[in-house]
N, CA, C and O atoms as a MOPAC input file, in Angstrom:
PM7 MOZYME 1SCF
protein

 N      9.74300 1     5.58400 1    15.65800 1
 C     10.59300 1     4.54400 1    15.08800 1
 C     10.24400 1     4.37400 1    13.61200 1
 O      9.08500 1     4.12300 1    13.28400 1
 N     11.22300 1     4.50600 1    12.71700 1
 C     10.92800 1     4.35700 1    11.29000 1
 C     10.66200 1     2.90200 1    10.89900 1
 O     11.04300 1     1.96200 1    11.59600 1
 N     10.00500 1     2.76300 1     9.77700 1
 C      9.78100 1     1.45100 1     9.17800 1
 C     11.15900 1     0.80700 1     8.95800 1
 O     12.01200 1     1.38200 1     8.28100 1
 N     11.37200 1    -0.36900 1     9.52300 1
 C     12.67100 1    -1.05600 1     9.43500 1
 C     13.11800 1    -1.29000 1     8.00200 1
 O     14.31500 1    -1.36700 1     7.72700 1
 N     12.16700 1    -1.40100 1     7.09500 1
 C     12.52500 1    -1.67400 1     5.69800 1
 C     13.24900 1    -0.49700 1     5.05800 1
 O     13.91400 1    -0.67000 1     4.03600 1
 N     13.13300 1     0.70900 1     5.64200 1
 C     13.85100 1     1.86500 1     5.10800 1
 C     15.35600 1     1.73300 1     5.28700 1
 O     16.12800 1     2.36600 1     4.56600 1
 N     15.77200 1     0.92100 1     6.23500 1
 C     17.20800 1     0.74400 1     6.47400 1
 C     17.70200 1    -0.63400 1     6.03600 1
 O     18.88000 1    -0.94900 1     6.20400 1
 N     16.82100 1    -1.44800 1     5.48300 1
 C     17.23000 1    -2.74800 1     4.94400 1
 C     17.67900 1    -2.51600 1     3.50900 1
 O     16.85700 1    -2.41700 1     2.59800 1
 N     18.97400 1    -2.43100 1     3.32000 1
 C     19.54000 1    -2.09500 1     2.02000 1
 C     20.08900 1    -3.31700 1     1.30100 1
 O     20.89500 1    -3.18500 1     0.37900 1
 N     19.66000 1    -4.50100 1     1.71400 1
 C     20.18700 1    -5.73800 1     1.13800 1
 C     19.66700 1    -5.99300 1    -0.27200 1
 O     20.25000 1    -6.78700 1    -1.01100 1
 N     18.59500 1    -5.34100 1    -0.64700 1
 C     18.01200 1    -5.51900 1    -1.97000 1
 C     18.58600 1    -4.48300 1    -2.94300 1
 O     19.18900 1    -3.49100 1    -2.53200 1
 N     18.38600 1    -4.73500 1    -4.23700 1
 C     18.81800 1    -3.76900 1    -5.25600 1
 C     17.78300 1    -2.67600 1    -5.48400 1
 O     18.08500 1    -1.65400 1    -6.10100 1
 N     16.57000 1    -2.88200 1    -4.99400 1
 C     15.46600 1    -1.93200 1    -5.18800 1
 C     14.69200 1    -1.80700 1    -3.87600 1
 O     14.67000 1    -2.74400 1    -3.07700 1
 N     14.05700 1    -0.65700 1    -3.65200 1
 C     13.21400 1    -0.54100 1    -2.45700 1
 C     11.97300 1    -1.41500 1    -2.59000 1
 O     11.61000 1    -1.80500 1    -3.70000 1
 N     11.32300 1    -1.72500 1    -1.48300 1
 C     10.09800 1    -2.52600 1    -1.55700 1
 C      9.06200 1    -1.88700 1    -2.48900 1
 O      8.85400 1    -0.67400 1    -2.46200 1
 N      8.43100 1    -2.70200 1    -3.29400 1
 C      7.46400 1    -2.21100 1    -4.28100 1
 C      6.29000 1    -1.50400 1    -3.62800 1
 O      5.71200 1    -0.59000 1    -4.21700 1
 N      5.93100 1    -1.91200 1    -2.42300 1
 C      4.76200 1    -1.31700 1    -1.76900 1
 C      5.06700 1     0.04000 1    -1.12400 1
 O      4.15100 1     0.69600 1    -0.62900 1
 N      6.31700 1     0.46900 1    -1.11800 1
 C      6.66100 1     1.78300 1    -0.58400 1
 C      6.00900 1     2.88100 1    -1.41300 1
 O      5.83500 1     2.74500 1    -2.62400 1
 N      5.65400 1     3.96700 1    -0.74400 1
 C      5.20600 1     5.16400 1    -1.45300 1
 C      6.42800 1     5.76400 1    -2.16100 1
 O      7.56600 1     5.40500 1    -1.85800 1
 N      6.18600 1     6.66000 1    -3.08400 1
 C      7.29900 1     7.29500 1    -3.79300 1
 C      8.25300 1     8.01300 1    -2.82900 1
 O      9.46500 1     7.85200 1    -2.97600 1
 N      7.77300 1     8.79700 1    -1.84800 1
 C      8.72500 1     9.42400 1    -0.92100 1
 C      9.53000 1     8.40500 1    -0.10800 1
 O     10.70700 1     8.63200 1     0.17600 1
 N      8.90500 1     7.28900 1     0.26700 1
 C      9.65100 1     6.24200 1     0.97500 1
 C     10.73600 1     5.65400 1     0.07100 1
 O     11.84900 1     5.38600 1     0.52300 1
 N     10.41100 1     5.45800 1    -1.18700 1
 C     11.42700 1     4.94300 1    -2.12500 1
 C     12.58400 1     5.92500 1    -2.24000 1
 O     13.74300 1     5.51400 1    -2.27100 1
 N     12.28100 1     7.22100 1    -2.30300 1
 C     13.33800 1     8.22800 1    -2.38500 1
 C     14.20500 1     8.18500 1    -1.12400 1
 O     15.43100 1     8.25600 1    -1.21300 1
 N     13.58000 1     8.07100 1     0.04000 1
 C     14.34500 1     7.95600 1     1.29100 1
 C     15.24000 1     6.72600 1     1.27000 1
 O     16.40200 1     6.78400 1     1.67300 1
 N     14.68800 1     5.61500 1     0.79800 1
 C     15.45100 1     4.36900 1     0.71700 1
 C     16.68000 1     4.56700 1    -0.18400 1
 O     17.78800 1     4.16200 1     0.16600 1
 N     16.46400 1     5.19700 1    -1.35200 1
 C     17.58600 1     5.43000 1    -2.27000 1
 C     18.64500 1     6.32600 1    -1.63800 1
 O     19.84000 1     6.08200 1    -1.79900 1
 N     18.21300 1     7.35900 1    -0.92100 1
 C     19.18800 1     8.22700 1    -0.26000 1
 C     19.99700 1     7.45000 1     0.77200 1
 O     21.20900 1     7.64000 1     0.87800 1
 N     19.34800 1     6.58800 1     1.52200 1
 C     20.04800 1     5.76400 1     2.51200 1
 C     20.98900 1     4.78500 1     1.80600 1
 O     22.12100 1     4.58200 1     2.24600 1
 N     20.52700 1     4.18800 1     0.72900 1
 C     21.34600 1     3.22800 1    -0.03100 1
 C     22.62900 1     3.89900 1    -0.52600 1
 O     23.68500 1     3.27000 1    -0.59500 1
 N     22.52100 1     5.17900 1    -0.86700 1
 C     23.68200 1     5.93000 1    -1.34400 1
 C     24.50800 1     6.55600 1    -0.23800 1
 O     25.41600 1     7.34200 1    -0.50800 1
 N     24.20500 1     6.21900 1     0.99800 1
 C     24.99200 1     6.73700 1     2.10900 1
 C     24.77700 1     8.21700 1     2.37200 1
 O     25.64700 1     8.88300 1     2.93200 1
 N     23.61100 1     8.73900 1     1.96700 1
 C     23.29100 1    10.15500 1     2.13200 1
 C     24.37100 1    11.03900 1     1.50200 1
 O     24.77900 1    12.05800 1     2.06000 1
 N     24.81900 1    10.60300 1     0.30800 1
 C     25.83300 1    11.34000 1    -0.46200 1
 C     25.35900 1    11.47100 1    -1.89700 1
 O     24.46700 1    10.75100 1    -2.34700 1
 N     25.97600 1    12.40800 1    -2.60400 1
 C     25.69100 1    12.54600 1    -4.03200 1
 C     26.15800 1    11.29700 1    -4.76900 1
 O     27.14700 1    10.67300 1    -4.38500 1
 N     25.45500 1    10.94400 1    -5.80700 1
 C     25.78800 1     9.77500 1    -6.60000 1
 C     24.53700 1     9.28300 1    -7.31100 1
 O     23.51400 1     9.96800 1    -7.30300 1
 N     24.60000 1     8.11900 1    -7.92000 1
 C     23.45500 1     7.62200 1    -8.68900 1
 C     22.20000 1     7.40300 1    -7.84400 1
 O     21.08600 1     7.59100 1    -8.33200 1
 N     22.37200 1     7.00900 1    -6.59000 1
 C     21.20500 1     6.81200 1    -5.72500 1
 C     20.55000 1     8.15800 1    -5.41100 1
 O     19.32400 1     8.26400 1    -5.38000 1
 N     21.37500 1     9.19000 1    -5.17800 1
 C     20.85800 1    10.54400 1    -4.95000 1
 C     20.07100 1    10.99900 1    -6.17700 1
 O     18.98400 1    11.56300 1    -6.05700 1
 N     20.63400 1    10.74800 1    -7.35300 1
 C     19.96100 1    11.13600 1    -8.61000 1
 C     18.58800 1    10.47600 1    -8.69600 1
 O     17.60700 1    11.11600 1    -9.07600 1
 N     18.52600 1     9.21100 1    -8.34800 1
 C     17.26000 1     8.48800 1    -8.39400 1
 C     16.24300 1     9.08900 1    -7.43100 1
 O     15.08200 1     9.29800 1    -7.78400 1
 N     16.69600 1     9.36400 1    -6.20400 1
 C     15.81200 1     9.95700 1    -5.20600 1
 C     15.32800 1    11.33400 1    -5.66200 1
 O     14.15200 1    11.66500 1    -5.51300 1
 N     16.22700 1    12.12100 1    -6.21000 1
 C     15.87000 1    13.46400 1    -6.65700 1
 C     14.83700 1    13.39900 1    -7.78000 1
 O     13.89700 1    14.19400 1    -7.80300 1
 N     15.00000 1    12.47800 1    -8.69200 1
 C     14.02800 1    12.32600 1    -9.78600 1
 C     12.65200 1    11.95600 1    -9.23600 1
 O     11.63900 1    12.47100 1    -9.70800 1
 N     12.60900 1    11.07700 1    -8.25400 1
 C     11.33400 1    10.68800 1    -7.63900 1
 C     10.65500 1    11.92000 1    -7.05100 1
 O      9.45500 1    12.12300 1    -7.23700 1
 N     11.42200 1    12.73600 1    -6.34500 1
 C     10.85300 1    13.93900 1    -5.71300 1
 C     10.32400 1    14.92000 1    -6.74900 1
 O      9.28100 1    15.54200 1    -6.54600 1
 N     11.03200 1    15.05800 1    -7.84300 1
 C     10.62300 1    16.00000 1    -8.88300 1
 C      9.33000 1    15.57300 1    -9.57600 1
 O      8.63200 1    16.40800 1   -10.15100 1
 N      9.00900 1    14.29400 1    -9.52700 1
 C      7.80900 1    13.80000 1   -10.20400 1
 C      6.52100 1    14.26400 1    -9.54100 1
 O      5.45900 1    14.22200 1   -10.16200 1
 N      6.59600 1    14.70700 1    -8.28300 1
 C      5.37100 1    15.12000 1    -7.57700 1
 C      5.62000 1    16.38800 1    -6.76100 1
 O      5.17700 1    16.50300 1    -5.61800 1
 N      6.33300 1    17.33200 1    -7.36500 1
 C      6.56600 1    18.60300 1    -6.68000 1
 C      5.22600 1    19.19800 1    -6.27400 1
 O      4.25500 1    19.13700 1    -7.02700 1
 N      5.18300 1    19.76500 1    -5.09000 1
 C      3.95500 1    20.34900 1    -4.58100 1
 C      3.24300 1    19.45100 1    -3.58400 1
 O      2.37300 1    19.91300 1    -2.84500 1
 N      3.59900 1    18.18300 1    -3.55600 1
 C      3.07300 1    17.28300 1    -2.53200 1
 C      4.05500 1    17.32600 1    -1.36300 1
 O      5.24800 1    17.07600 1    -1.53600 1
 N      3.55100 1    17.64100 1    -0.19000 1
 C      4.41000 1    17.91900 1     0.96200 1
 C      5.39900 1    16.79800 1     1.27400 1
 O      6.55400 1    17.06900 1     1.60200 1
 N      4.96300 1    15.55300 1     1.17500 1
 C      5.86700 1    14.43200 1     1.47700 1
 C      7.03700 1    14.39600 1     0.49300 1
 O      8.17700 1    14.14900 1     0.88500 1
 N      6.74700 1    14.64200 1    -0.78100 1
 C      7.80600 1    14.68100 1    -1.79000 1
 C      8.71200 1    15.88400 1    -1.55400 1
 O      9.93400 1    15.78300 1    -1.66300 1
 N      8.10200 1    17.02200 1    -1.23000 1
 C      8.87400 1    18.24300 1    -1.04800 1
 C      9.82400 1    18.13700 1     0.14400 1
 O     10.91900 1    18.69900 1     0.11300 1
 N      9.41500 1    17.42300 1     1.19300 1
 C     10.27300 1    17.24500 1     2.36000 1
 C     11.51200 1    16.43000 1     1.99400 1
 O     12.62300 1    16.78000 1     2.39200 1
 N     11.33000 1    15.36300 1     1.25000 1
 C     12.48400 1    14.56000 1     0.81300 1
 C     13.30800 1    15.35600 1    -0.19800 1
 O     14.53300 1    15.23300 1    -0.23600 1
 N     12.64600 1    16.16300 1    -1.00900 1
 C     13.35100 1    17.01800 1    -1.96700 1
 C     14.27300 1    17.98100 1    -1.21200 1
 O     15.40200 1    18.22700 1    -1.63600 1
 N     13.78200 1    18.52500 1    -0.09000 1
 C     14.61700 1    19.40200 1     0.74100 1
 C     15.85100 1    18.64300 1     1.22100 1
 O     16.95800 1    19.18000 1     1.20900 1
 N     15.66100 1    17.40300 1     1.63900 1
 C     16.77700 1    16.58700 1     2.09000 1
 C     17.78000 1    16.37300 1     0.95900 1
 O     18.98900 1    16.43400 1     1.18400 1
 N     17.29600 1    16.12600 1    -0.23400 1
 C     18.19800 1    15.95700 1    -1.38300 1
 C     19.11600 1    17.15800 1    -1.52700 1
 O     20.32500 1    17.00700 1    -1.70300 1
 N     18.53800 1    18.35600 1    -1.45200 1
 C     19.35100 1    19.55700 1    -1.63600 1
 C     20.22900 1    19.85300 1    -0.42800 1
 O     21.27400 1    20.48900 1    -0.56700 1
 N     19.82200 1    19.40300 1     0.75300 1
 C     20.67900 1    19.50400 1     1.92700 1
 C     21.91700 1    18.62900 1     1.72000 1
 O     23.03800 1    19.05600 1     1.99400 1
 N     21.70800 1    17.42000 1     1.24200 1
 C     22.82500 1    16.51100 1     0.94600 1
 C     23.73800 1    17.13400 1    -0.10100 1
 O     24.96100 1    17.02900 1    -0.01400 1
 N     23.14100 1    17.77600 1    -1.07800 1
 C     23.89500 1    18.40700 1    -2.16600 1
 C     24.72200 1    19.59200 1    -1.66200 1
 O     25.69600 1    19.99400 1    -2.29800 1
 N     24.32500 1    20.14600 1    -0.51500 1
 C     25.01700 1    21.31300 1     0.01000 1
 C     24.42200 1    22.62700 1    -0.46500 1
 O     24.98800 1    23.69100 1    -0.21400 1
 N     23.29600 1    22.56500 1    -1.14300 1
 C     22.60400 1    23.75300 1    -1.63800 1
 C     21.57100 1    24.16900 1    -0.59300 1
 O     20.38800 1    23.84300 1    -0.70000 1
 N     22.05000 1    24.90000 1     0.42400 1
 C     21.19900 1    25.21200 1     1.57000 1
 C     20.04900 1    26.14000 1     1.21500 1
 O     18.97200 1    26.03200 1     1.80000 1
 N     20.25600 1    27.04800 1     0.26900 1
 C     19.17300 1    27.93300 1    -0.15300 1
 C     18.04400 1    27.15900 1    -0.80200 1
 O     16.87200 1    27.39200 1    -0.50300 1
 N     18.38800 1    26.24900 1    -1.68100 1
 C     17.38400 1    25.42600 1    -2.35000 1
 C     16.71500 1    24.48700 1    -1.34400 1
 O     15.50600 1    24.26300 1    -1.40800 1
 N     17.49800 1    23.94500 1    -0.42300 1
 C     16.93500 1    23.08300 1     0.61400 1
 C     15.91400 1    23.86100 1     1.44400 1
 O     14.83400 1    23.35000 1     1.74000 1
 N     16.25300 1    25.08800 1     1.81800 1
 C     15.34200 1    25.91500 1     2.61900 1
 C     14.03600 1    26.15700 1     1.87400 1
 O     12.96100 1    26.14000 1     2.47500 1
 N     14.12700 1    26.38000 1     0.56600 1
 C     12.92000 1    26.56200 1    -0.25200 1
 C     12.00500 1    25.34000 1    -0.15400 1
 O     10.79800 1    25.47900 1     0.04600 1
 N     12.58100 1    24.13900 1    -0.29700 1
 C     11.77300 1    22.91300 1    -0.26600 1
 C     11.26300 1    22.61200 1     1.13400 1
 O     10.16900 1    22.06900 1     1.28800 1
 N     12.04300 1    22.95800 1     2.16300 1
 C     11.53000 1    22.81500 1     3.53100 1
 C     10.29500 1    23.69500 1     3.70900 1
 O      9.30400 1    23.25500 1     4.29200 1
 N     10.34300 1    24.93000 1     3.21500 1
 C      9.17100 1    25.80900 1     3.31700 1
 C      7.98800 1    25.21800 1     2.56300 1
 O      6.86700 1    25.21600 1     3.07300 1
 N      8.22600 1    24.71600 1     1.35300 1
 C      7.14700 1    24.11200 1     0.56900 1
 C      6.52700 1    22.92700 1     1.30400 1
 O      5.32300 1    22.69000 1     1.21000 1
 N      7.35000 1    22.19200 1     2.03100 1
 C      6.87200 1    21.01700 1     2.77700 1
 C      6.30100 1    21.40900 1     4.13900 1
 O      5.77900 1    20.56600 1     4.86800 1
 N      6.40300 1    22.68000 1     4.46900 1
 C      5.95700 1    23.19600 1     5.76800 1
 C      6.67100 1    22.48300 1     6.91100 1
 O      6.05600 1    22.05800 1     7.88900 1
 N      7.98600 1    22.36600 1     6.75700 1
 C      8.83700 1    21.73300 1     7.77200 1
 C      9.92600 1    22.72500 1     8.18200 1
 O     10.32300 1    23.56800 1     7.37800 1
 N     10.41200 1    22.63600 1     9.42200 1
 C     11.49300 1    23.53000 1     9.85700 1
 C     12.73400 1    23.34400 1     8.99400 1
 O     13.06600 1    22.22900 1     8.59100 1
 N     13.40700 1    24.44400 1     8.72000 1
 C     14.55800 1    24.37100 1     7.80700 1
 C     15.88500 1    24.62400 1     8.50000 1
 O     16.89000 1    24.85100 1     7.82700 1
 N     15.91600 1    24.59100 1     9.82200 1
 C     17.14800 1    24.90000 1    10.53100 1
 C     18.16700 1    23.76800 1    10.56800 1
 O     19.34900 1    24.02400 1    10.79700 1
 N     17.75500 1    22.55400 1    10.35300 1
 C     18.67100 1    21.40600 1    10.43700 1
 C     19.65200 1    21.41800 1     9.26700 1
 O     19.28300 1    21.72000 1     8.13200 1
 N     20.89800 1    21.08700 1     9.56200 1
 C     21.90200 1    21.01900 1     8.50300 1
 C     22.54400 1    19.64100 1     8.40400 1
 O     23.39900 1    19.41600 1     7.54700 1
 N     22.14500 1    18.72800 1     9.26600 1
 C     22.70100 1    17.37100 1     9.26000 1
 C     21.76000 1    16.45100 1     8.47900 1
 O     20.66400 1    16.14700 1     8.95000 1
 N     22.17700 1    16.00700 1     7.29300 1
 C     21.29600 1    15.15200 1     6.49100 1
 C     20.82800 1    13.90800 1     7.23300 1
 O     19.68300 1    13.48800 1     7.06700 1
 N     21.69600 1    13.30900 1     8.05100 1
 C     21.30600 1    12.09800 1     8.78900 1
 C     20.15300 1    12.40500 1     9.73400 1
 O     19.20500 1    11.62500 1     9.83600 1
 N     20.22900 1    13.53200 1    10.42200 1
 C     19.17100 1    13.93100 1    11.35200 1
 C     17.84600 1    14.15200 1    10.61000 1
 O     16.79100 1    13.71700 1    11.06900 1
 N     17.91200 1    14.82200 1     9.47600 1
 C     16.69900 1    15.08300 1     8.69600 1
 C     16.14800 1    13.77600 1     8.14100 1
 O     14.93700 1    13.55500 1     8.16100 1
 N     17.03300 1    12.90200 1     7.64200 1
 C     16.57800 1    11.60000 1     7.13400 1
 C     15.81400 1    10.86700 1     8.23100 1
 O     14.74300 1    10.31300 1     7.98500 1
 N     16.36500 1    10.86600 1     9.43300 1
 C     15.72500 1    10.15700 1    10.54400 1
 C     14.36500 1    10.77100 1    10.89300 1
 O     13.42400 1    10.04200 1    11.20700 1
 N     14.25100 1    12.08800 1    10.84300 1
 C     12.96800 1    12.75000 1    11.11300 1
 C     11.93000 1    12.33100 1    10.07800 1
 O     10.79600 1    11.99500 1    10.42000 1
 N     12.32600 1    12.35500 1     8.82300 1
 C     11.38700 1    11.99200 1     7.75900 1
 C     11.02400 1    10.51400 1     7.88200 1
 O      9.85000 1    10.15000 1     7.80100 1
 N     12.02500 1     9.67200 1     8.07500 1
 C     11.79100 1     8.23000 1     8.19300 1
 C     10.85500 1     7.93400 1     9.36100 1
 O      9.98600 1     7.06800 1     9.25300 1
 N     11.02400 1     8.64200 1    10.47400 1
 C     10.17400 1     8.42200 1    11.64600 1
 C      8.70800 1     8.73600 1    11.33800 1
 O      7.80500 1     8.18300 1    11.96600 1
 N      8.48000 1     9.61600 1    10.38000 1
 C      7.08600 1     9.93800 1    10.02300 1
 C      6.40400 1     8.77000 1     9.32000 1
 O      5.18600 1     8.77300 1     9.14400 1
 N      7.18800 1     7.77200 1     8.91800 1
 C      6.65300 1     6.56000 1     8.27800 1
 C      6.67400 1     5.37500 1     9.23600 1
 O      6.57600 1     4.22800 1     8.80000 1
 N      6.80000 1     5.63700 1    10.53800 1
 C      6.93500 1     4.58200 1    11.53900 1
 C      5.75500 1     3.73700 1    11.75400 1
 O      5.79100 1     2.82600 1    12.58100 1

């Protein structure tokens, strides 16, 4: 079960105590798992710590949402996570559950 605050989108910003990957997940959820300003914010967060598995996993999700499956597969490998999923909602839920 994911941290309930990941789906509480009533605020304009994610909780300050969230880790950077949690903030990126929150932004992706806030943007409806679609491209847009929230996606841009999440992607920037992920790029700030490339090479850290938690960031790389959310980075893979960003590129899955973008529709760039090759780039998504690269980041899934970097995060040491399976890359077969193509449903962003399913991947978001898997990542969110890791913060349960």
